[in-house]
C-alpha positions as CSV (number, residue, x, y, z in Angstrom):
1,M,19.0,36.3,17.1
2,A,15.3,38.2,16.7
3,K,14.9,41.3,18.6
4,G,13.1,41.4,21.7
5,N,10.0,43.4,22.7
6,K,10.8,46.6,25.4
7,A,9.6,43.8,28.3
8,T,12.2,41.6,27.4
9,K,14.8,44.1,27.5
10,K,13.8,45.0,30.8
11,F,13.8,42.1,31.9
12,I,17.6,41.1,30.7
13,Q,18.6,44.2,32.1
14,S,17.6,43.4,35.6
15,G,20.0,40.2,36.0
16,Q,18.0,38.0,36.7
17,L,18.2,36.1,33.4
18,K,21.0,33.2,34.4
19,K,18.8,32.7,37.7
20,T,15.6,32.1,35.5
21,I,16.8,29.4,33.5
22,Q,18.1,27.8,36.1
23,A,15.3,27.5,37.9
24,R,13.8,26.7,35.1
25,H,16.3,24.1,33.7
26,K,15.4,23.0,37.7
27,Q,11.8,22.6,37.2
28,K,11.9,20.4,33.6
29,A,14.6,18.2,35.0
30,L,12.1,17.7,38.3
31,K,9.1,16.9,35.5
32,K,11.1,14.7,33.4
33,Q,12.1,12.7,36.9
34,I,8.0,12.8,38.1
35,E,7.2,11.5,34.4
36,R,9.8,8.4,34.9
37,R,8.4,7.3,38.8
38,K,4.7,7.4,37.2
39,G,5.9,4.5,34.4
40,K,5.2,7.4,31.8
41,K,7.1,7.7,28.5
42,G,9.0,10.7,27.2
43,G,7.1,13.3,26.6
44,A,6.2,14.4,22.8
45,P,6.8,17.7,21.6
46,A,4.9,20.7,22.4
47,A,2.8,21.6,20.2
48,H,2.7,24.8,18.8
49,N,0.2,27.1,19.6
50,E,-0.9,28.9,16.1
51,E,-2.4,31.4,17.8
52,D,0.3,32.6,20.3
53,D,2.5,32.6,17.1
54,E,0.2,35.2,15.8
55,G,0.2,37.5,18.9
56,E,3.8,37.4,19.0
57,E,4.0,39.2,15.2
58,E,4.5,42.5,14.6
59,E,5.3,44.2,11.4
60,E,8.6,45.8,10.4
61,V,8.6,47.9,7.2
62,V,11.6,46.8,4.8
63,D,13.3,49.0,2.3
64,N,10.1,48.6,-0.4
65,G,8.1,49.9,2.0
66,A,6.1,46.2,2.1
67,P,5.1,45.2,5.4
68,K,7.2,42.0,6.3
69,K,6.0,39.7,9.9
70,K,8.7,39.0,11.6
71,K,8.6,36.9,15.0
72,K,9.6,38.1,18.3
73,M,11.1,37.1,21.2
74,T,9.0,36.9,24.1
75,V,10.3,36.7,28.3
76,D,8.9,32.7,28.0
77,D,11.2,32.4,24.8
78,I,14.0,33.8,26.7
79,L,13.2,32.1,29.8
80,N,13.2,28.8,28.0
81,A,16.2,29.5,26.7
82,D,16.3,27.7,23.1
83,F,18.3,29.8,21.6
84,M,21.1,28.7,23.8
85,L,20.7,25.1,23.9
86,G,20.4,24.4,20.2
87,A,19.1,22.2,18.2
88,E,18.7,19.7,21.4
89,S,16.1,21.9,23.7
90,E,14.4,22.4,20.4
91,G,12.2,19.9,20.6
92,E,11.4,19.6,24.3
93,D,8.4,20.9,26.3
94,G,8.8,24.7,27.6
95,G,6.8,22.9,31.1
96,D,4.6,24.4,33.2
97,D,5.7,26.9,35.7
98,D,3.3,25.0,38.5
99,E,5.5,22.1,38.4
100,G,8.0,21.9,40.6
101,I,5.9,24.5,43.1
102,S,5.1,23.5,46.7
103,D,2.1,24.1,48.8
104,D,4.0,27.1,50.2
105,G,4.8,28.9,47.6
106,L,8.2,28.4,47.3
107,S,10.1,26.2,43.9
108,E,11.7,23.2,44.9
109,D,15.0,24.6,45.2
110,G,14.1,26.8,48.1
111,D,14.0,30.4,45.8
112,A,10.8,32.4,45.8
113,Y,8.4,31.9,42.4
114,D,8.5,34.9,40.3
115,D,5.1,36.7,40.5
116,E,5.7,39.5,38.2
117,G,2.9,38.6,36.2
118,D,4.0,36.5,33.4
119,D,3.5,33.2,35.7
120,F,-0.6,34.3,36.1
121,A,-0.9,34.9,32.2
122,D,-3.6,31.9,32.4
123,V,-5.2,33.2,35.0
124,D,-6.8,35.3,31.6
125,D,-8.3,32.5,30.1
126,L,-10.5,31.7,33.2
127,E,-12.3,35.2,32.2
128,D,-15.9,35.1,32.1
129,D,-17.5,37.8,30.0
130,D,-20.8,37.6,31.1
131,G,-21.6,41.0,31.6
132,E,-25.1,41.3,32.2
133,A,-24.6,38.8,34.9
134,H,-22.4,40.8,36.7
135,L,-24.2,43.9,36.2
136,A,-27.2,42.4,37.4
137,E,-25.0,41.0,40.4
138,L,-23.8,44.6,41.2
139,A,-27.0,45.1,42.0
140,Q,-27.7,42.9,44.5
141,L,-24.2,43.8,45.9
142,A,-26.0,46.3,48.9
143,E,-27.7,42.5,50.1
144,K,-25.2,40.1,49.6
145,D,-22.1,42.5,51.1
146,P,-23.6,45.3,52.6
147,E,-20.2,45.6,54.5
148,F,-18.4,46.2,50.7
149,Y,-21.8,48.0,50.1
150,K,-20.7,50.7,52.5
151,F,-17.0,51.0,52.1
152,L,-17.7,51.6,48.1
153,Q,-20.5,54.5,48.8
154,E,-18.1,56.3,51.7
155,N,-15.2,56.0,49.8
156,D,-15.9,55.6,45.6
157,K,-19.1,56.2,45.2
158,E,-18.5,57.0,41.5
159,L,-17.7,53.6,41.2
160,L,-21.7,52.6,42.1
161,N,-23.0,55.4,39.4
162,F,-20.6,54.0,36.2
163,N,-22.4,53.7,32.7
164,A,-21.6,49.9,31.7
165,D,-21.4,51.2,28.1
166,E,-18.5,53.4,28.4
167,L,-16.7,50.7,30.4
168,A,-17.4,48.1,27.4
169,M,-15.3,51.1,25.3
170,D,-12.5,51.3,27.3
171,E,-12.1,47.8,27.6
172,D,-12.1,47.8,23.6
173,D,-9.5,50.4,24.0
174,D,-7.5,48.3,26.4
175,E,-7.2,45.7,24.2
176,D,-6.2,47.3,21.1
177,G,-3.8,49.5,22.8
178,G,-2.7,46.8,25.0
179,D,-1.8,46.5,28.3
180,D,-1.4,48.9,31.0
181,E,2.0,48.1,31.6
182,D,2.9,50.6,29.2
183,V,1.2,53.4,30.1
184,D,3.3,56.9,31.7
185,M,6.3,55.4,30.2
186,E,8.7,58.2,29.5
187,D,11.5,56.2,27.8
188,D,11.7,52.9,27.0
189,E,14.0,51.5,29.7
190,K,11.5,53.3,32.5
191,I,8.8,51.1,34.5
192,P,5.3,52.8,34.0
193,I,3.7,54.9,37.0
194,L,0.9,53.6,38.5
195,T,-1.8,56.9,38.9
196,K,-5.3,57.3,40.2
197,E,-7.1,56.4,37.0
198,I,-5.7,53.0,36.2
199,L,-7.0,52.3,39.5
200,Q,-9.8,53.2,38.8
201,K,-10.2,51.4,35.7
202,W,-9.3,48.4,37.4
203,Q,-12.1,48.7,40.1
204,K,-14.8,50.0,37.6
205,T,-13.7,46.3,35.9
206,L,-13.3,44.1,39.0
207,L,-16.9,45.7,40.1
208,S,-18.7,44.9,37.2
209,K,-17.4,41.9,35.8
210,R,-15.1,40.1,38.4
211,S,-12.8,40.2,36.1
212,L,-9.7,37.7,36.5
213,R,-7.9,39.8,33.9
214,A,-8.4,42.8,36.0
215,L,-7.4,40.8,39.7
216,R,-4.4,39.8,37.8
217,K,-3.1,43.4,37.3
218,L,-4.0,44.7,40.7
219,L,-1.8,41.9,42.8
220,V,0.8,42.7,40.6
221,A,0.8,46.2,41.1
222,F,0.1,45.3,45.0
223,R,3.1,42.9,45.0
224,S,5.2,46.1,43.5
225,A,4.1,48.7,46.6
226,A,5.4,45.7,48.7
227,H,8.5,45.7,48.0
228,M,8.8,49.5,46.4
229,N,11.6,50.2,48.9
230,E,13.6,46.7,48.5
231,E,16.6,46.3,46.4
232,D,17.3,43.2,43.9
233,Q,13.5,43.4,43.1
234,V,12.3,43.5,39.7
235,L,9.0,45.6,39.7
236,A,6.3,45.8,37.2
237,W,4.9,49.6,38.5
238,T,6.5,52.3,40.2
239,I,4.7,54.6,42.4
240,N,5.0,57.9,43.7
241,S,2.2,58.8,45.2
242,S,1.3,58.2,49.1
243,S,-2.3,58.7,47.9
244,V,-1.7,56.1,44.9
245,Y,-0.6,53.6,47.5
246,N,-2.6,53.9,50.1
247,K,-5.4,53.6,47.4
248,L,-3.9,50.7,45.9
249,L,-3.4,48.8,49.3
250,V,-7.1,49.5,50.2
251,T,-8.1,48.4,47.0
252,S,-6.7,45.3,47.0
253,F,-7.8,44.3,50.4
254,K,-11.4,45.3,49.6
255,Y,-11.8,43.4,45.8
256,T,-9.8,41.0,46.2
257,P,-12.6,38.9,48.6
258,V,-15.3,40.0,46.7
259,V,-13.8,38.9,43.3
260,L,-12.9,34.9,44.4
261,E,-15.9,34.9,46.6
262,H,-17.5,35.1,42.8
263,H,-15.7,32.8,40.9
264,I,-14.4,30.2,43.2
265,P,-16.7,30.5,46.5
266,Y,-16.4,28.8,50.1
267,K,-19.4,27.2,52.1
268,T,-19.0,28.1,56.3
269,Q,-20.9,24.8,58.1
270,A,-23.1,24.7,60.6
271,N,-20.8,24.6,63.4
272,G,-18.8,27.9,62.4
273,K,-16.3,25.8,60.3
274,F,-15.4,26.7,56.9
275,K,-15.0,24.4,53.6
276,P,-12.4,25.2,51.4
277,P,-13.6,25.4,47.9
278,T,-13.7,22.5,45.4
279,Q,-10.0,21.8,43.9
280,N,-11.2,22.4,40.5
281,T,-9.2,23.5,37.3
282,K,-10.4,27.4,38.6
283,F,-9.3,27.0,41.6
284,K,-5.8,25.4,40.7
285,T,-5.0,28.0,38.3
286,L,-5.6,31.0,40.5
287,Q,-4.1,29.2,44.0
288,K,-0.6,30.0,43.0
289,M,-1.5,33.7,42.3
290,I,-3.4,33.8,45.2
291,L,-0.3,32.3,47.5
292,S,1.2,34.7,46.1
293,Y,-1.1,37.9,47.1
294,F,-1.7,36.9,50.5
295,N,2.5,36.3,51.3
296,N,2.7,39.8,49.9
297,I,-0.2,41.0,52.5
298,I,1.9,39.2,55.1
299,H,5.0,41.4,53.9
300,V,3.5,44.3,53.8
301,I,1.1,44.2,57.4
302,S,5.2,43.9,58.9
303,Q,6.1,47.3,57.3
304,L,2.6,49.0,58.0
305,T,2.2,51.7,61.3
306,D,-1.1,53.1,60.5
307,E,-4.1,51.7,63.0
308,E,-6.6,51.4,60.7
309,M,-5.0,50.3,57.3
310,L,-3.7,47.6,59.9
311,K,-7.2,46.9,60.8
312,I,-8.0,47.3,57.1
313,A,-5.1,44.8,56.4
314,L,-6.6,42.2,59.1
315,T,-9.7,41.7,58.4
316,E,-9.6,41.5,54.7
317,S,-6.7,38.8,54.6
318,A,-9.1,36.9,57.0
319,K,-11.8,36.8,54.3
320,L,-8.9,34.7,52.0
321,V,-7.8,31.8,54.5
322,P,-10.3,29.1,53.4
323,Y,-8.2,29.9,50.1
324,I,-4.4,29.4,51.9
325,V,-5.2,27.0,54.6
326,S,-3.9,24.1,52.2
327,S,-0.5,26.2,52.3
328,R,1.0,24.6,55.9
329,K,4.2,27.5,55.3
330,T,1.5,30.1,54.4
331,V,-0.5,29.2,57.5
332,K,1.7,29.4,59.9
333,Q,3.6,32.8,58.9
334,Y,0.4,33.6,59.2
335,L,-0.2,33.3,62.4
336,K,3.1,34.1,63.7
337,M,2.3,37.8,62.0
338,C,-1.4,37.6,63.7
339,L,0.2,36.6,67.3
340,G,2.6,39.6,67.1
341,L,0.2,41.7,66.5
342,W,-2.5,39.9,69.0
343,S,0.5,40.4,71.7
344,S,1.7,43.6,71.4
345,A,-0.6,46.1,69.3
346,S,-3.2,48.7,70.3
347,D,-6.6,47.3,71.7
348,N,-8.6,47.7,68.2
349,V,-5.5,45.9,66.2
350,R,-5.4,42.9,68.7
351,I,-9.1,42.7,68.4
352,S,-9.0,42.6,64.3
353,A,-5.7,40.4,64.9
354,F,-7.6,37.7,67.2
355,L,-10.4,37.6,64.6
356,A,-8.2,36.7,62.4
357,I,-6.6,34.0,64.3
358,R,-10.4,33.0,65.1
359,K,-11.3,32.3,61.0
360,L,-7.8,30.4,60.8
361,A,-9.2,28.1,63.5
362,S,-12.0,27.7,62.3
363,S,-10.1,25.4,59.5
364,P,-11.1,21.6,59.4
365,D,-7.7,21.0,59.8
366,E,-7.4,20.0,62.9
367,S,-3.3,20.0,62.5
368,V,-3.8,24.0,62.1
369,M,-6.1,24.1,65.1
370,D,-3.2,22.2,67.2
371,T,-0.6,24.5,66.2
372,I,-3.0,27.8,67.2
373,L,-3.5,26.8,70.2
374,K,0.0,26.1,71.0
375,S,1.1,29.0,69.5
376,T,-1.3,31.6,71.2
377,Y,-0.8,30.2,74.8
378,L,2.7,30.4,74.8
379,S,2.2,34.3,73.2
380,L,0.1,34.5,76.5
381,I,2.2,33.5,78.5
382,R,5.3,35.7,77.6
383,S,3.3,38.9,76.9
384,S,2.5,38.3,80.8
385,K,5.8,37.9,82.0
386,S,5.4,41.4,84.2
387,T,2.0,42.9,84.9
388,S,1.6,46.6,85.6
389,T,-1.6,49.2,85.7
390,H,-0.8,49.3,81.8
391,T,-0.2,45.9,80.5
392,L,-3.3,44.0,82.6
393,P,-6.1,45.4,80.8
394,A,-4.3,44.0,77.7
395,I,-3.1,40.6,79.2
396,N,-6.9,40.4,80.4
397,L,-7.9,40.7,77.2
398,M,-5.6,37.9,75.8
399,K,-6.9,36.0,78.1
400,N,-10.6,36.4,77.0
401,S,-10.2,36.1,73.6
402,A,-7.3,32.8,74.2
403,S,-10.3,31.2,75.9
404,E,-12.6,31.5,73.5
405,V,-10.4,29.8,71.3
406,F,-9.5,27.2,73.5
407,C,-13.1,26.5,73.9
408,I,-14.1,25.9,69.8
409,N,-13.4,22.2,70.0
410,H,-13.8,21.2,73.9
411,A,-12.2,17.7,72.6
412,N,-9.2,18.9,70.5
413,S,-8.6,21.1,73.4
414,Y,-8.1,18.6,76.3
415,Q,-4.9,17.5,75.2
416,H,-3.5,20.6,75.1
417,A,-5.0,21.7,78.6
418,F,-4.1,18.8,80.5
419,G,-0.7,19.0,79.1
420,Y,-0.7,22.5,80.2
421,I,-1.9,21.7,84.0
422,R,0.2,19.0,84.4
423,Q,3.2,21.5,83.6
424,L,2.0,23.9,86.3
425,A,1.9,20.6,88.8
426,I,5.3,19.9,88.2
427,H,6.7,22.9,88.8
428,L,4.2,23.0,92.5
429,R,5.7,19.6,92.8
430,N,9.5,20.9,92.5
431,S,9.1,24.2,94.6
432,M,7.6,21.5,97.3
433,K,10.4,19.2,97.0
434,I,13.3,21.5,97.1
435,K,12.2,24.2,99.4
436,S,14.7,26.8,98.8
437,K,13.7,31.1,98.1
438,E,14.5,30.2,94.5
439,A,12.2,27.4,93.9
440,Y,9.9,29.3,95.6
441,K,10.1,32.0,92.5
442,Q,9.2,29.2,90.4
443,V,5.2,29.6,91.1
444,Y,5.5,32.2,93.2
445,N,5.6,35.2,90.0
446,W,3.3,36.4,86.7
447,Q,3.4,33.8,84.6
448,F,2.1,31.4,87.2
449,A,-0.3,33.3,88.6
450,H,-2.2,34.0,84.9
451,C,-1.8,30.6,83.8
452,V,-3.7,29.2,86.6
453,D,-6.0,32.0,85.7
454,F,-6.3,31.3,82.3
455,W,-7.0,28.1,82.6
456,C,-10.1,28.8,85.1
457,M,-11.5,31.4,82.8
458,V,-11.3,28.2,80.0
459,L,-13.2,25.7,82.4
460,A,-15.1,28.2,83.4
461,R,-16.4,28.8,79.8
462,A,-16.1,25.0,78.9
463,C,-18.5,23.9,81.7
464,D,-20.4,26.8,82.6
465,V,-23.5,25.2,83.9
466,K,-25.9,27.1,81.4
467,S,-24.2,26.1,78.2
468,E,-23.6,22.6,79.2
469,A,-27.6,22.3,80.3
470,E,-28.3,23.9,76.3
471,T,-25.8,20.8,75.1
472,G,-27.4,18.6,76.8
473,K,-24.0,16.8,77.6
474,Q,-21.2,17.9,80.1
475,S,-18.0,19.4,78.4
476,E,-15.3,17.4,77.7
477,L,-13.2,19.3,79.8
478,R,-14.7,19.5,83.3
479,P,-12.8,16.5,84.3
480,L,-10.0,19.2,84.6
481,I,-11.6,21.2,87.0
482,Y,-10.5,19.3,89.7
483,P,-6.9,18.8,89.2
484,L,-6.9,22.4,88.4
485,V,-8.4,23.3,92.1
486,Q,-5.5,21.1,94.1
487,V,-2.3,22.7,91.7
488,A,-4.5,26.0,92.9
489,L,-4.7,25.1,96.6
490,G,-1.2,23.7,96.4
491,A,0.3,26.8,95.4
492,I,-1.9,28.9,98.3
493,K,0.1,26.5,101.1
494,L,3.1,26.6,99.4
495,V,4.5,29.8,101.1
496,P,1.8,31.1,103.5
497,N,3.6,33.9,104.9
498,G,2.4,37.4,104.9
499,R,4.0,39.4,101.8
500,S,2.6,36.2,100.1
501,H,-1.4,37.5,100.6
502,P,-1.4,39.5,97.3
503,F,-0.2,36.2,95.6
504,H,-2.9,34.2,97.3
505,L,-5.9,36.2,96.2
506,H,-4.9,36.2,92.3
507,I,-5.6,32.5,93.2
508,L,-8.4,32.7,95.1
509,R,-9.9,35.3,92.9
510,S,-9.4,32.8,89.8
511,L,-10.9,30.1,91.6
512,L,-14.1,32.0,93.1
513,H,-14.6,32.8,89.0
514,L,-14.4,28.7,88.1
515,S,-16.9,28.3,91.3
516,Q,-20.0,30.4,89.9
517,H,-19.8,29.5,86.9
518,T,-19.2,25.9,86.7
519,D,-21.2,25.3,90.3
520,T,-18.7,23.3,91.7
521,Y,-17.9,23.7,95.7
522,I,-14.4,25.3,96.4
523,P,-13.5,25.1,99.5
524,L,-12.1,28.8,99.6
525,S,-12.8,29.7,103.0
526,T,-10.2,27.5,104.6
527,S,-7.8,29.7,102.8
528,L,-9.6,33.5,103.4
529,V,-10.9,32.9,107.1
530,P,-6.5,32.8,108.4
531,I,-6.1,35.7,106.3
532,L,-9.3,38.1,107.8
533,S,-7.9,36.3,111.4
534,S,-4.1,37.5,111.2
535,S,-5.2,40.7,110.0
536,L,-7.7,41.8,112.6
537,S,-5.2,40.2,115.7
538,P,-1.8,40.8,114.6
539,S,1.3,39.9,116.7
540,G,2.4,44.1,117.2
541,K,0.5,47.3,116.4
542,P,0.5,48.5,112.6
543,K,2.7,51.3,111.8
544,S,0.9,54.5,110.3
545,S,2.2,55.3,107.1
546,T,1.3,58.0,104.3
547,L,1.6,55.5,101.4
548,K,-1.1,55.3,98.9
549,A,-3.3,52.5,99.4
550,L,-1.8,49.0,97.6
551,D,-3.4,47.8,94.6
552,F,-4.0,44.0,95.1
553,E,-4.1,43.5,91.3
554,T,-1.3,45.0,89.9
555,N,0.9,43.7,93.0
556,I,2.1,39.9,93.8
557,R,3.9,40.3,96.5
558,V,4.0,43.0,99.3
559,P,6.3,45.8,99.1
560,Q,8.8,46.0,102.1
561,Q,7.8,49.6,102.6
562,Y,4.0,48.2,103.1
563,V,5.0,45.6,105.8
564,K,3.2,45.9,109.2
565,T,1.4,49.1,107.7
566,R,-2.0,50.2,108.8
567,V,-2.7,51.5,105.2
568,Y,-1.9,47.6,103.7
569,S,-3.9,45.9,106.7
570,E,-6.8,47.9,106.1
571,G,-6.6,47.1,102.5
572,L,-6.2,43.2,103.0
573,V,-9.2,43.0,105.6
574,E,-11.6,44.7,103.0
575,E,-9.9,43.0,100.0
576,T,-10.2,39.3,101.6
577,T,-14.0,40.6,103.3
578,F,-15.1,41.0,99.5
579,L,-13.8,37.7,98.4
580,L,-15.3,36.1,101.4
581,A,-18.9,37.3,100.7
582,E,-18.6,36.9,96.9
583,W,-18.1,33.4,97.8
584,L,-20.8,32.6,100.6
585,A,-22.9,33.9,97.8
586,S,-22.4,31.9,94.8
587,P,-24.5,29.7,93.9
588,S,-22.9,26.4,94.9
589,V,-23.0,27.4,98.7
590,H,-25.5,29.9,99.4
591,G,-28.1,28.0,96.7
592,S,-27.2,25.0,99.0
593,I,-29.8,23.3,101.7
594,G,-27.1,23.0,104.0
595,F,-25.8,27.4,103.8
596,P,-27.0,27.9,108.1
597,E,-24.6,24.8,108.7
598,V,-21.8,25.5,106.1
599,I,-21.2,28.8,107.9
600,V,-20.9,28.3,111.6
601,P,-16.9,27.2,111.6
602,I,-16.7,30.6,109.5
603,V,-18.9,32.8,111.8
604,V,-17.1,31.5,115.3
605,L,-13.6,31.6,113.8
606,L,-14.3,35.4,112.9
607,K,-16.4,36.4,115.8
608,K,-13.0,35.1,117.7
609,S,-11.1,37.4,115.7
610,L,-13.0,40.5,116.6
611,K,-12.9,39.5,120.0
612,A,-9.2,39.3,120.0
613,S,-8.5,42.7,118.4
614,A,-11.0,44.1,120.6
615,A,-9.0,43.1,123.3
616,S,-5.3,43.6,121.9
617,K,-6.6,47.3,120.4
618,N,-3.9,46.5,117.4
619,G,-7.0,46.2,114.4
620,S,-8.4,49.3,114.0
621,S,-12.1,50.4,114.1
622,K,-12.6,49.8,109.9
623,E,-11.1,46.3,109.7
624,Q,-13.9,45.4,112.4
625,G,-16.4,47.2,110.6
626,F,-15.8,45.5,107.2
627,V,-15.9,42.1,109.4
628,K,-19.0,42.9,111.4
629,T,-20.9,43.8,108.6
630,L,-20.1,40.2,106.9
631,L,-21.3,38.6,109.8
632,E,-24.5,40.5,110.1
633,R,-25.6,40.1,106.4
634,T,-24.5,36.4,106.4
635,E,-26.2,35.4,109.8
636,D,-29.4,37.1,107.8
637,S,-29.1,34.8,104.9
638,A,-29.1,31.8,107.0
639,K,-32.3,32.7,108.5
640,W,-33.7,33.1,105.8
641,M,-33.0,29.7,104.6
642,E,-33.9,27.9,107.8
643,L,-37.5,29.7,107.5
644,R,-37.4,28.4,104.1
645,R,-36.6,24.5,105.0
646,K,-39.6,24.7,107.6
647,D,-41.7,23.1,104.9
648,V,-39.3,20.5,103.4
649,G,-40.8,16.9,103.6
650,F,-37.9,14.5,102.3
651,A,-35.2,13.0,103.9
652,P,-31.5,14.4,103.1
653,G,-30.4,11.2,101.5
654,Q,-33.5,11.6,98.6
655,M,-30.8,13.5,96.6
656,S,-33.1,14.1,93.7
657,H,-36.1,15.9,95.8
658,V,-32.9,17.6,97.5
659,L,-31.9,19.0,93.6
660,Q,-35.2,19.9,92.8
661,W,-35.5,22.3,96.3
662,E,-32.5,23.9,95.3
663,A,-33.3,24.3,91.6
664,K,-36.2,26.5,93.1
665,L,-34.4,28.1,95.6
666,R,-31.9,29.6,93.4
667,E,-34.5,31.5,91.4
668,G,-35.0,34.1,94.4
669,L,-31.3,34.0,95.8
670,L,-31.0,37.5,94.7
671,E,-33.3,38.6,97.6
672,T,-31.3,37.3,100.3
673,P,-29.7,39.8,102.7
674,L,-26.1,38.9,101.7
675,A,-27.1,38.7,98.0
676,K,-28.2,42.1,97.9
677,Y,-24.8,43.1,100.4
678,V,-22.7,41.8,97.5
679,K,-24.4,43.7,94.9
680,L,-24.0,46.9,96.5
681,Q,-19.9,46.2,97.1
682,R,-19.7,45.2,93.3
683,K,-21.5,48.8,92.8
684,T,-19.1,50.7,95.1
685,R,-15.8,49.1,93.9
686,E,-16.5,49.7,90.3
687,K,-17.6,53.2,91.0
688,R,-14.3,53.5,92.8
689,R,-12.2,52.0,89.8
690,K,-13.3,53.8,87.3
691,L,-12.6,57.3,89.5
692,L,-8.8,55.9,89.7
693,E,-8.6,55.2,85.9
694,K,-9.7,58.6,85.3
695,A,-6.9,59.4,87.8
696,R,-4.5,57.8,85.8
697,K,-5.5,59.4,82.9
698,G,-4.8,62.8,84.4
699,E,-9.5,63.2,83.3
700,D,-9.8,64.7,86.6
701,E,-8.1,66.7,89.1
702,F,-9.1,65.3,92.2
703,L,-10.1,61.9,93.3
704,E,-13.2,61.7,95.5
705,E,-12.6,59.3,98.4
């Protein structure tokens, strides 16, 4: 047997020889089966590549001093195991490494394919030698990719000022001296050590020529960084410096999308969806390397703890989504990883993870979109199981971002929204039938409240009046408004006792948001007025207490110590009065020509409650003050509306005239007494919220009222 080179010795000593040979044989057998199915005849012996033979020869000096050419056995020769099979295997084709590799980057027997670099050697054949064109493109980098250009200015400014002649000399030296893999070898048995100088040479080649050969070397080194602390891994590089490790990661993240965009660009359509690269020879050759790199990215992100590095990894990996979207397994793994960060990491990382999910959602493949919608909703529900002051901002961020994903394609989202709203209705129906404490808990919990709020946000965004006016058609999701409102109102009526009022206010707040954006009339006063009436005229005198004010945003049920206390009663009246004022000032109510008639039952009931409260002396003057102020502003707005209706010359049945008159009226609604009152209340509540936030973080020692 001929002597092997250093790579051959290293590979044999790694203990992977037998396993890899078996995998190659399986690939050959699979290839033969495929050819038989296609009706092909037995494959002819592979043509002998003379160029490869010339490259694999080395000079040996014999006794007489004359040089002698001797063929050297390579890793591929050993992997093909021709020397073990004898004459039977001499005429067989070595097979293509891509045969037997599925679209998820795994071989047919389930083992991960080897991406040490030898399998990607054919990438070098795609190398483009037009250096002048690349240098011209480099001059326009600031215009084409300002983000990458800014990164180079801040981190690697010297790369923008390198000499092209020096680079050409470096490349000649590299070709004469062999691969970079022989650099920094202390002896024949050790793996080469990656240094900043090697990285910088790769960076120059990538930046100036968009070199695929340099990219292959970079990604092989990236794999070594991804698996450097794992056992049973054959690595091509040793990394013994944290600065080199970080620079390798950042270089791989930043440079790879730029090089791939140059060689296999993809298009972004007018609707925001991307069109994957054309399935040409170059893309098919690079796809295996891209999938390997992307799987390594997923592996690295699961190990990263630095927030800034996580943001870079997510942002740059999202640019590679069009190249891997054909691999279902890789897409699912990437989505799972992004959803994990989106639901548990810091706010900055959450946003970066969501943008990556948003890029996945831009895929033209509807099956990918279905997977994203389902997985996103389930992740949101799992994260909203418990709510506190600390977790509420993160949950609100998740609901806002998830609602944006559901509004990308209304028709596709309809099926999912319909099914999940129906699921809420089933929970409500079961609770109404069984009527037990455990059954009520199926509805009166944080997950149910957040689900109702989320679907109100989705429908409010999708069916917004301004958005529909711009598109010129109604959203496909608009028919879901009625069933969602019915489920929400049914949940409020399920348990009408006083301790459940915080849950009722959560649902009413969500419905109010839906009504304001979709211009849909929802009779919220039937739920708000009874809460005010019961609070103004309680059965007994409320107890005095030194408890702090109850936070209605982070409580779904009144704690036992707050029951029948003055502090809870005053807080409940203030919150309910504000929601009632918001509803009365909404366009669907205040912008209606029948506003003076709509408020009549509300005004009558509240005045009756105020009178009863004054007679029983159980209600406080503060509570009565909230309601009196609201009634005064409401009656003033009714007079304002009646004044505008004096000049009306059409009948109530002429709906076209009514709609035109209301559309004109709504332009001046902000000047009404009720609208000014609501605006002032919003500012007061926002100021108080900021003070409470500062106090919670410990920024201020004292909290002023």
